[in-house]
Every structure is written in C-alpha cells, then in structure tokens.
RORODO-185638 format. One record per atom (N, C-alpha, C): x, y, z; residue in one letter. Coordinates in steps of 0.1 Angstrom, whole numbers, plus 2048, in hexadecimal, padded with zeros to 3 digits. Layout:
N
XYZA...
This chain:
398
7D97CFA9DM7D17DBA9DM7CF7E1AABM7CB7D7AB4T7CB7DBAC2T7D77DFAC8T7E27D9AC4K7EF7DDACAK7F47EAAC5K7F27EEAB8Y7F77FBAB3Y7ED806AB3Y7E2803AB6G7D780DAB8G7D4814AABG7D5821AAAN7D1829A9FN7DE82DA96N7E8826A98D7F5828A90D7F2823A81D7FA829A78D7F8826A6AD7FA817A68D7F1810A61L7F3802A5EL7F07FFA50L7F87F6A49V7F67F2A3BV7F47E2A3CV7EA7DEA37I7E77CFA37I7E97CAA28I7F27C1A26Y7F57BCA19Y7EF7AEA18Y7E97ABA0CG7E379DA0AG7E67999FCG7EA78C9F9Y7ED7889ECY7E377B9EAY7DC77B9DFS7D476F9DCS7CA76C9E7S7CB7609EDQ7C275D9F8Q7C4766A04Q7D076BA06G7D3775A11G7CB782A0DG7C9785A00A7C07919FDA7B178DA01A7AD782A00M7A077EA04M79E781A14M7A877DA1BI7A7780A29I7A778EA2DI7B0796A25A7B07A4A28A7A37AAA25A79C7A6A1BI78F7ACA16I7857A9A21I78579DA27R77B799A32R77E7A4A3ER78A7A6A40E78D7B0A4BE7897BEA48E78A7C1A3CK7857CFA37K7767D0A39K76F7C6A35R7607C6A37R75C7C8A46R7647C1A4EK7617C2A5DK7647D0A62K76F7D6A5DL7727E4A61L7687EEA5BL7637EBA50A7597F5A4AA74D7F4A52A7497E8A57E73D7E7A60E7407EEA6EE74B7EDA72Q74F7F3A7FQ750801A7FQ755806A73Y759814A72Y751819A65Y74581CA66P73D821A5BP74282FA56P73D833A4CE741841A47E73C84CA51E745854A54G74385FA5DG74885EA6BG74D851A6ET75384FA7BT762850A7AT768850A86N777851A87N77D844A86N782841A7AA787833A77A797833A79A79D828A7CP7AB827A7DP7B2828A6EP7BF82DA6ED7C582FA62D7CB822A5DD7C381BA55I7C780DA4FI7C680DA41I7D0809A3AD7D0808A2CD7D27F9A28D7CD7F5A1CF7CE7E8A17F7D57E8A0AF7DE7DEA07V7E47DD9FBV7E27CD9F7V7DB7CB9ECL7D77BE9E8L7DD7BB9DAL7E27AE9D9S7E97AB9CCS7E279D9C8S7DF79D9BBE7D87929B5E7CB78F9BDE7C37999BED7B77989C6D7AC7919BED7A67869C6L79C77F9BFL78E7859BFL78D7919C7N7807989C8N7807A59C1N7897A69B6V7897B29AEV77A7B39A7V7737BE9A9P7667BE9A3P7647BB995P76F7BF98DN76F7BB97FN77B7B497CN77A7A697DG78579E97AG787792985G785795991G78778B99BG77D78099AG78277399AI77A768997I76F7679A2I77176B9AEL76676B9B9L75C7759B6L75E7809AEA75578A9AAA74E78799DA75477E995R74E77A988R74277298AR742769994F737760997F7337619A5F72C76D9A8P72876F9B7P71D7649BBP71F75F9C7G7157559CCG7187479CAG7227459C1F7257379BEF72F7329C9F72E7259CCR73571F9D7R73B7119D3R74870F9D6I74E7029D4I7506FA9E2I7476F19E4P7466EB9F2P7536E39F5P75A6DC9EBI7656D59EFI7706DE9F4I7726E99EDL77D6F29F1L7786FD9FBL76B6FD9FED765705A07D768714A04D7667179F7I7687249F2I75B72A9EDI7587359F3S74C73C9EFS74F7489E6S74874A9DBF74A7559D2F7427619D9F7487699E1N7427739E9N7417809E2N7447819D5G74178D9CDG74D7979CEG7497A39CAA7547AE9C9A7577B39D7A7647B89D8E7687BE9E4E7617CC9E7E7607D09F2P75A7DE9F5P7647E99F1P75F7F49ECT7677FF9E9T76180C9EFT75980C9F8D7528179FED755818A0DD761816A11T765817A1FT76E823A21T772824A2DQ77C82EA30Q78A82AA2FQ78D81EA2AF79A819A2BF7A0818A1CF7AA81FA1BD7B0820A0DD7B6812A09D7B480F9FDT7B98019F8T7BF8039EBT7CA7FB9E8V7D17FA9DCV7D07EC9D7V7CB7E99CAV7CA7DC9C6V7D37DB9B9V7DC7D19B9I7E57CF9ADI7E17C29A7I7DF7C399AT7DA7B8992T7E27B6985T7E67A9981R7ED7A8975R7E37A296AR7E47A795FQ7DB7A2953Q7DD793951Q7D278C94FY7D077F94CY7D3776958Y7D377C964D7D3773971D7C676C971D7C675F970G7B9758970G7B175997DG7B675E988L7AE75F994L7AA76E997L7B2777992A7AF785994A7AB78C987A7AC78697BD7A978C96ED7A2782966D79777D96BF790771964F787778958F78577094EP77D777942P76F77A946P769785940L75C789943L75278093BL75677A930Y74E771928Y754764928Y74F75B930P75574D932P753745925P74974891CL748740911L753742907L75C74A909N76874C901N772742907N773736902F77B72B908F78A72E906F78E7358FCV79C7388FAV7A0741906V79874B909A79B754915A79B74C922A791743923D79073A930D79D732931D7A272B927L7AE723928L7BB72D92BL7BA739925N7C5742928N7C5746936N7B974893CA7B874C94AA7BC740953A7B873494FV7BC728958V7CC727958V7D272994DL7E072894CL7E6735953L7DF740953G7E374C95AG7E474A969G7DB74196FA7DD73F97CA7E9739981A7F0732977I7FD72D97AI808736976I80873B969Y814742964Y813752967Y80875696DV808764970V805766980V7FB75F985H7F6761992H80175D99DH80A754999L8157509A3L8217599A3L82076499BY82C76D99AY82777B99CY82377E9A9P81D78B9ABP8277969ACP8347939AEF83E79D9B0F8467A09A4F84179B998D84779E98CD8457AD988D83B7B398FV8377C198CV8387CA998V8397D6996S83B7DF9A2S8357ED99FS8307F49A8L82A8019A7L83580C9A4L8428089A8A84D8119A6A84F811997A85481D992P85781D983P861813980P85E80B975D867800970D867801961D87280395BA87380494DA8707F6947A8717EB94DS8707DE947S8627DA945S8587E194CT84A7DD94BT8427E9947T8377E7941S82D7F193DS8277F8949S824805949P81D80B955P80F805956P80A804962P7FD7FE964P7F1807960P7E680195EI7DA80995CI7D480C969I7D381896CQ7CE81D979Q7BF822979Q7B881E983S7AB822984S7A7824993S79D82D996Q79982F9A3Q78A82C9A5Q7868259AFH7788229B2H7768239C1H77082D9C6G76D82E9D4G77B8309DCG77D8279E5D7898289EED79481F9E8D79381A9DDT79C8109D7T7A28159CAT7AF8139C9T7B78179BCT7BC80A9B6T7B88099AAY7BB7FC9A3Y7C67FE999Y7D07F4998Y7DB7F598EY7DB7E7987Y7D97E8979L7DA7DC971L7E67DC969L7EF7D396BF7FB7D2963F7F97C8957F7FE7CC94BE7FD7C5940E8077B9940E8027AE93BT80A7A193AT80E7A092BT81B7A0928Q8217A191BQ81E793914Q81F78891BD81E77B915D811775919D80A76F910L7FE768913L80175B91BL7FA759926P7FC74C92DP7F8740926P7F074291BL7EC738912L7F873090CL80373690AF80F730904F81A72E90FF81672F91CG81F72C926G82671E926G81E714923L823708922L82D705918L82B70B90CL83470B902L842712905L84071C90CR84D723911R85471A91BR84D714923T85470B92DT85B6FF926T8556FA91BL85B6F0913L8676F590AL86970290AG874707902G87270B8F4G86570D8F1V8637128E3V8677208E2V86F7248D8P8737328D7P86873D8D8P86B7488DDE8617538DEE85E7588D0E8687588C7S86575C8B9S85B7548B2S85A7478B5V85173F8AFV8437418B5V8427448C2I8357468C8I8307548C3I83875D8C1D83576B8BDD82D76B8AFD82E7608A7V82775F89AV81875E89DV8147578A7V8057548A9V80075C8B5V8087618BEE8037668CAE7FB7748C8E7FF77C8BEP7F67888BDP7E87858B9P7E677B8B0F7D87768ACF7D07728B9F7D676A8C0F7CF7648CCF7CD76E8D7F7D57788D8R7D47828E1R7C778A8DFR7C478D8D2V7B77938CDV7AB78A8D2V7AC77D8D0I7A17748D4I7A07748E2I7A97738EAV7A97748F8V7A27808FEV7A678C8F8E7A17988FDE7927998FAE78D7928F1L77E7928EEL77778C8FAL77D786903G77678090FG77678B91AG77B797918Y77B7A2922Y7757AE91DY7717B7926D76C7C4923D7747CE92BD77F7D3925R7887DB92BR7837EA92ER7787ED927S7727FA929S76B7FB938S7687F093EI7627F094BI76D7F2955I76D7FB95EP7787FD968P7787F1972P7847EF977Q7867E4980Q77E7E598CQ77B7F1991G7737F299DG7647F199CG75F7EF98FE7517EE98DE74D7DF98CE7447DA995P7417CC994P73C7C8987P7417BC982A73D7B7975A73C7A8975A7307A2979P730794979P73178E96AP73378196AA73477A95DA72877C954A72B77D947R72077F93DR722774932R71777292CL718767921L71B76D914L71477690FI71577B901I71E787901I72A7878FAP7337928F9P72D79D8F1P7317A98F3Q72D7B58ECQ73A7BB8E6Q73C7BD8D9F7477C28D3F7447C88C6F74D7D08C1D74B7D88B5D7517CF8AAD74A7CA8A0P74F7C1895P75B7C888EP75A7D588BT7637DD883T7717DD88BT7707E0898K77C7E089FK7837D38A1K77A7C98A3V7807BB8A4V7867B6897V7817BA88CT7867B687FT7947BD87DT7947CA880A7A17D187EA7AC7CC887A7A87C9894D7B27C289DD7B77B5898D7AE7AD893L7B27A088EL7BC7A2882L7B87AB879V7C17AD86DV7CE7B2872V7CF7BC87CD7DC7C1880D7E47B5887D7DD7AD88FA7E37A2895A7E979888BA7E2795880I7E778C876I7F379286FI7F379F86DG7FE7A5867G80B7A5870G8087A787DE8147A7886E819799887E81178E887G816780886G81E77E87AG81978386EM820781862M82E787862M82F793868N83C79A869N845792872N83F78D87DN848785886N84C77887FN844772876A84876686FA85376A865A85277585ER85C77A855R86977C85CR868782868A87478486FA87B778874A87376E877L87876087BL88075A870L87B75B864V882754859V88C75D851V88D76A857G896773850G89177B844G88477B842G87E782838G87B79083AG878799830P8747A6833P8677A8839P8657B3841A8587B5847A84E7BB83DA8427B9840L8377BE837L8377CD837L8357D482BP8347E382CP8297E8833P82B7F3839N8217FA841N819803839N80E7FF833I80680782AI7FE812830I7FE81283ES7F681C844S7FD82A844S80B829842E812836841E81183C833E80D848833P80C84E825P81985181FP81A850812V82685280BV826861806V830869809A830876806A8378787F8A83087E7EFT8358817E1T83688F7DET8418947DAA8428A37D7A83D8A47C8A8338AC7C6I82E8AF7B8I82F8BE7B6I8378C37ACR8378D17A9R82B8D67A2R8258E07A8K8188E67A2K81C8EE796K8128F078DP8168F9781P818907785P81390B791T816919795T82391B79BT82A90F79FD8379107A5D84191779CD84A91F7A2A85492579AA85F91A794A86391C788L86C913782L87A916788L88290C787P89190E78BP898917781P8A391D784A8AA92577CA8AE92076FA8B091276FT8B490B763T8A990A759T89C90A75DE891907754E890912749E89191F74BP890929741P89B926736P8A792373AA8B1921731A8AF915728A8A990A72FK8A68FE727K89B90171CK89290A721A88690D717A88C91570CA89491F70ED89A927703D8A291E6FAD8AA9156FFL8B390C6F7L8AA9036EFL89F8FE6F5S8968F46EDS88F8FC6E2S88B9096E4S8859116DAS88F9136CES89B9166D2Q8A69186C7Q8A890C6BFQ8A99006C6M8AB8F46BFM89F8F06B7M8938F36BBA8888F06B3A8878F96A6A88B9066A8E88C90E69BE895909692E8A1906697T8AC90168ET8A88F4687T8A28EB68FE89E8DE689E8928E067FE88A8EA682T87F8ED679T8858F266BT88E8FA66CG89490065FG89A8F5657G8A28EC65EH8A88E1656H89E8D7652H8938D6659A8888CD654A8818D3648A87F8E0647Q8798E663CQ8828E5630Q8908E6632T8988E5626T8998D7621T8988CD629A8998BF626A88C8BC61FA8818C2623T8748C061ET8748C560FT8788D060CE8788D65FFE8818CE5F6E88D8C85FBS8958C15F3S8908B45F0S8888AE5F9A8838A15F7A8768A15EFA8708AC5EDK8638AC5E6K8658A75D8K8708AB5D1A8738A75C3A8748985C2A87D8915CAP87E8835C8P87187B5CCP86A8805D6V85E8795DAV85387A5CFV8518865C9S8478885BFS84B8815B2S8588815AFS85D87A5A3S85B86B5A4S85D8665B0E85D8575B1E84E8535B0E84585B5B7V8378575B7V8318585A9V8338635A2T82D865595T83385B58BT84085958CT84784F583T840841585T83F83D591E839830594E82A82F58FE823839592A81583958EA81383957FA81A841579V81984156AV81E834564V82882E569S82D822563S822817565S81C817570E81280C572E80680E56AE80281A566S7F781D55ES7F9819550S80581654CG80881253EG80981E534G80882A539A808836530A81783952DA820839536A82D83D533A83783553DA84383453AT84D82E543T859837545T85E835551S86A83F554S87283755ES87E83655DT88782F566T88A837572T88D83057DQ891837589Q89E83D588Q8A683857ET8B483D57DT8B484C579T8AB84F56FN8AA85D56BN8A4865575N89A86157CV895869588V8A086C592V8A7861595A8B386359FA8BC86D59AA8BF86D58DA8C8877587A8C2885588A8B5886585A8AF893587A8B0898596A8AD88E59FV8AE8925ADV8BB8965B1V8C588F5ABG8D48925AFG8D78A05ABG8D28A459FA8D48B259BA8CD8BC5A4A8C28B85A9R8BA8C25B1R8BF8C35C0R8C28B75C6A8C68B65D4A8D28AD5D5A8DE8B15D2P8E98A85D2P8ED8A45E0P8E88AA5EAS8EC8A75F8S8E689A5FDS8DB8965F6L8D48895FAL8DC87D5F6L8DD8735FDP8E58675FAP8DE8605EEP8E585A5E5P8DE8525DAP8D78465DFP8CE8425D8K8C68365DCK8CB82A5D7K8D68295D0A8DC81D5CBA8EC81F5CAA8F28155C8A9018165C6A90481C5B9A90F8225B8A91382A5ACA9158205A0A90F825595G90F81D589G904814586G8FC811590G8F180858EG8E380F58FG8D980A58AP8CB81058AP8C6810598P8BE81959BT8B781A5A8T8AB8115A8T8AB8085B2P8A07FE5B2P8928055B4P8887FF5AFK87B8045AFK8758015BDK86F80B5C3P8698075D1P85E7FE5D0P85C7F75DAA8517EC5DBA8447F35D9A83C7ED5D1K82E7F35CFK8257EF5DAK81C7F85DES8117F55E8S8067F15E0S7FC7EB5E8S7F07E65E1S7E77F15DDS7E97FE5E2H7E08085DEH7E78125D5H7F380F5CFQ7F98185C7Q7F68175B9Q7EF80D5B4S7EB80B5A6S7E18145A2S7E1819595A7D8823591A7D281E584A7C581F582T7BE81C576T7BB82956DT7BA828562P7B683455AP7AB83C55FP7AE849561G7A3853567G7A2853575G7AB84B57DQ7AB84C58CQ7B5855590Q7B285C59AR7BB8665A2R7C485E5ACR7D18625ACL7DA85A5B4L7DB8615C1L7DC85A5CDP7DC8615DAP7EA8665DDP7EB86E5E7K7F88745EBK8008695F1K80D8695EFA81585F5F4A8208655FDA81E86460AP82886A613P835862613P840869614H84D862613H855865620H85785B628R86085D634R85B86763DR84E86963FG848872648G848880643G84D883637I84D891632I84189462AI83A89F62DS82E8A2625S8318A7617S82A8A260DV82C8A55FFV8218AE5FAV8248B85F2G81A8C05EDG8108B95E4G8058BE5E1P7FB8B85D8P8008B65CBP7FF8A95C6S8028A65B8S7F889D5B4S7F28A15A8T7E789A5A2T7EB894594T7EA887593Q7ED880587Q7E1879581Q7DE87B575T7D387456ET7D986D562T7D7861562A7DD859557A7D185754DA7D385E542A7C985D537A7CB85152EA7C084C52AP7C1840521P7C8843513P7CD83A50EG7D383B500G7E0841500G7E284A4F7A7F08504F5A7F285D4FDA7EA860507G7EB86C50EG7F986C515G7FE860518A80B85F520A817861516A813860509A81F8624FFA82586F500A81D879503S823886504S82A888511S82A87E51AG83187D527G82C888530G81E88B52EG818895537G816891546G81E896550R81C89555ER8208A1565R81B8A4570S81E8B0577S8248AD585S82E8B3588S8358B1595S83C8BE59AS8388C25A6T83D8CF5ABT84C8CE5AET8508C25B0A85F8C15B4A8688C15A8A8638BF59CS86B8BF58FS8698CB587S8658D758DS8628E3587S86F8EA583S87B8E7588S8878EE586S88C8EC578S8968F4574A89B8F2566A8A38E5565A8AB8E3570D8B38D756FD8AA8CA56ED89F8CA575S8978BF576S8908BD569S88C8C8562S8858C8555S88D8C254BS89A8C654AS8A48C0540S8A68B2542S8A78AE54ET8A889F551T89D89754DT89089E550S88489654DS88289653FS8878A0536D88689F528D88E893522D89B892528S8A2887523S89D87A527S896879533S89086D537S88486A52DS87C87452AR871871521R87686E513R88187350FG887870502G889861502G89085D50CS89384F50DS88884650CS87D84A514A871843515A86A842508A86A84E500N86384E4F4N86A8454E9N8778444EBG87E83B4E2G87A82D4E4G8768294F0D87281C4F2D86381A4F2D85B8244F6G84D8204F7G8448274ECG84A8314E5G8418374DAG8448464DBG84084D4D0K84385B4CEK8358634CDK8358704D0S8298784D0S82687C4C2S
C-alpha cells in the first residue's frame, strides 16, 4: 500500500486468508473513519469465517480455542469506506455453520461440508455459468454477499467417495435436506449478525408440507431407479369440458331428435296394434285358468288357442302343430275361491283391460258365463260356443 499509494487495490482472501484481510480492514477503518479521504481499496473474500450470519467465528463470539490459538472475534465490519465482496457456498462448515447447533444432523452436515465444500472455493464464479445456480445476493453496508447453492449434501459425501451411485443417494437426500435446513434461518440476511441459538423457530405447516414434498420426490427417484412409473402429480387440476344446457347443439342434434321422434311414433303404433291383438289371448288364458281352478267350468287351451288364431293369425302358435297347448304354470296367487275377485294378470309387460270374473257356487258355471273384452268378436264367440259345447258334454248341461 505504501508502494502504490492511492492507486486502486483489490485484496483477496480465502478462508484463513480472509481472516487476515478482515483484520487489515478493521485497521483501515480506524485509520480512515467515515468522512475522511480514504485510499481506493476493495476486498474480495471467499469462504469467510467472519460472515455475520453463518461464519463460525460469528456464531460463537468471544469463544477461544487455546491449543489452536483461535479467537472467535465475531462478525466482520460492514460500516467502512472500503467496498467488500464476500462469496460463500451453502453448507460450508466454516462459512455457513447452522444457526441452531442442537440440530445434530445439520451439525454433521456442516462438519463434512468443511471438507467437501470449503476446500473447493473455485467451483463457483460470479461470472454467468449455466452449470451452477445463480447466487443469492444481498447488500449490507459496504459489503455485498453472494451465497451459492450446493446441489449435493456434504452429509453423503463419504458415500459418493466410496462409489455409491448418485441415483441411490437421491432416494433419501431430499428428506435429509429438509432436516438440515431446519438448522438455519435463511430469512436473516448474511450481513446481519446472528449468534447461535438453542430453540429453533419454524412454521409447522410449512415444515410438514416440505417433508411431504421431499418424501414424494424420494419415492419418485426410487421408482425411476427401479424403472417404475412416477407418482401422479395431483396438484395439477384436470380440465374437463362439460357442455352447458344453454350451449348450442351441433348441427346433427336436431336431425337426431326428429329421427328419434319418428321412430318413437312408429314404434308406438306397432306397440298399440300388438297390444290390441294380444288382449284376446291374454284375457282368454287368464279367465280359462281361473274358471277351471274354481271348479265351475273347464275349457282347454287348445280351443282358446284356436280362437286366438282366428283373431290374430300373425302371432306365433304356443305349441307345435297338432298338439295341445301346454297350460302355463300356476302362480301361488292365481287360485280363486267362490265369491273372490280375480286380480289383473299382466302378460309380457302388456297392459290388459279390466276383466272381472266371479265364480259363483253351484251350477252357475254350467251356463259358461264369463266376460272377456278380447273375445267379443264374432269369430271368437263361435269358437267359444264350440268350446263350451265340448265342455258341457263332459261336465254337465244347463
């Protein structure tokens, strides 16, 4: 300094060299207080042990190690006339020591960081570098601080040295990174003095969320390691297109609606015709069965089928040609006692008109008296007369 006078000077110090540069800065600050004409001297410090928030000499001010003759002289001055740049790497055990020493995982990570991070100061640079993350920059007084992120935890540095694959370490590293960060308070600027503290202060909700995210990241890394699919990201909303009732229908919708209406009308017409044709056999079967069970009169299904064939020839026969039509299975509620009203009997889902049958005691059935809306036609009447004639020949005459 005496040789070059007031020429521009840059003093660089790394680790213990930074300690010596800070001592010189203190002397210059005493020699050239604020308001005086000071020489143009700048300082550049790397892995500084006196960083107000992180340097191990600033974490435990006043502490002294006699054997090593090291005094923990506190934070470096930041209120001088000499511009200073401090470069620090995350998890450097000497320049970025935990704020909460009771976090033993963070302590161990810092101790290993003194080997795997502190000894490699030139792995980062202030010049733009795509291979590294940009540093966190903060200004305090005359000093500008740059904190570079460390991608790999020093906690697993020994495993990396032994050759353990990085993909295996990535399974557990996200979880331990959250635990290690609980030993720090990154909201405090690097230039603000922060001595060591005992009880950490943190937001339980945020910590829980960070741990859940870290566990999910570790599980995805494990799945990638074994070749499995990654976990779905449920945080992303799923977009679903739903057409509102007020939205305009496509051009094909009206045509479909008209066609459906026409088909419905056509099917309705056929259904009505089939219903009218089926009323006769349904009513005849029900009344024949009911009267036969009451003991008043008997009639065979063959005659009924013949009457039906005359009325609705389009319907398929119920039995093979030449043989009698088998009698349908009786239900438990189809029997009728004298004086009891028979219920309506639906047939194949077709509604049948009201038909009331009353079986009178004695010879009331000899006259063959029964009413059916389906057998009101002339053809059905003639066939029914022949049926009754045959029945009277077997069961009695009126």
